[in-house]
N, C-alpha and C positions, 0 to 999 in steps of 0.2 A: 281665916285666910290660910291658904295652903303654902307650904314651903317644903322643898325636898328633904329638909332636915327634920320635919315633923313625923316622918314615918318611923314605926317601931322596927328596929333591926331584926327581930325574930320572925316577922311576918314573911311568908314565902308565896311566890307564884310559880306556876310551871313555866319553864323556859320556852315552851312552844305555844303559849297563850298569845293570841294576837289581839292586844287591847284596842278597843275603839270606844269613842265617847258614846254615852247613852244617847238615845234619840232626842231626849229633852234637853240635852246639854250642847251649847254652842261655844266655840272657842273664838275669841276676838282679841285683837290688839288695840288698846286705847292709845292712840297717837298723842293726844293731849297730855296724858299723864305718863306715857311711856311704860305702861304695864300691860301684861297679858291678863285676860279675864276669862272665866267660865261663866256663861250666862245660863242660869237655870230658872225654872218657873219661880217667880217671886223672890229671886235671890241672885246676887252677883258675888262671885268668889274671885278675889285678887290673887294672882299667882306671882309669888316673889321668887327672886333668885333664878335658879335653873329650872324651876317648875314649869314655866311656860314652854321652854324648849323640849322638855320631856313630853308634855301633853301634846305638843304639835306633832310628835312622831307617832302618836297613838291613832293611826288611821285605819287600822284593821289589816293592813298589808304586811306590816313588820311584826315578827314575834318578839318576845322579851329579849331573847339573845341578840337579835339584830338591833334593837333599840339600845341595849347596853353597849354593843360594839360601836355603833355610830357615836354615842356620847363619849365613849372612851377615846375615839379618834379625835373628836372635837375638843376634849378636855383631858389631855394626857396627864397622868398622875392623880387625877381625881378618883375618889373611891366609888365609882359608878356601879361596879359589880355588886357591892354590898347595899348601897343606898337606893338605887333606882328600882329594883324589884320590890323592896319594902314600900317605897313611895307609891308604886303602881297598885300594890295590894291595898293600901289605904284608900286610894281613889276608888277602887272597886268596891270596898266596904261602904263608902259613902254613896255608892250608886251612880257615880259620875262616869265610870268606865264599865264596859261589859266585855 
């Protein structure tokens, strides 16, 4: 299960990278359970905490800088500048973002 806090702080991504979900990955909200999901071939990943809100912004139109700015606007005082790029790097390593 993915959580924004699971990312390693030392991982880095380029600020101009425009993350988008891999073709085999679908993002869905499960209304019954009230959670966001990544649907992968033969696997479902439950996104906890702010993870779903971060993945929802990964549509290929926003770069990392814009994603961080939007999340900082939504969550003032949260450490998004440090945590979000590391979280995105982890999702890319998993093959869920490209």
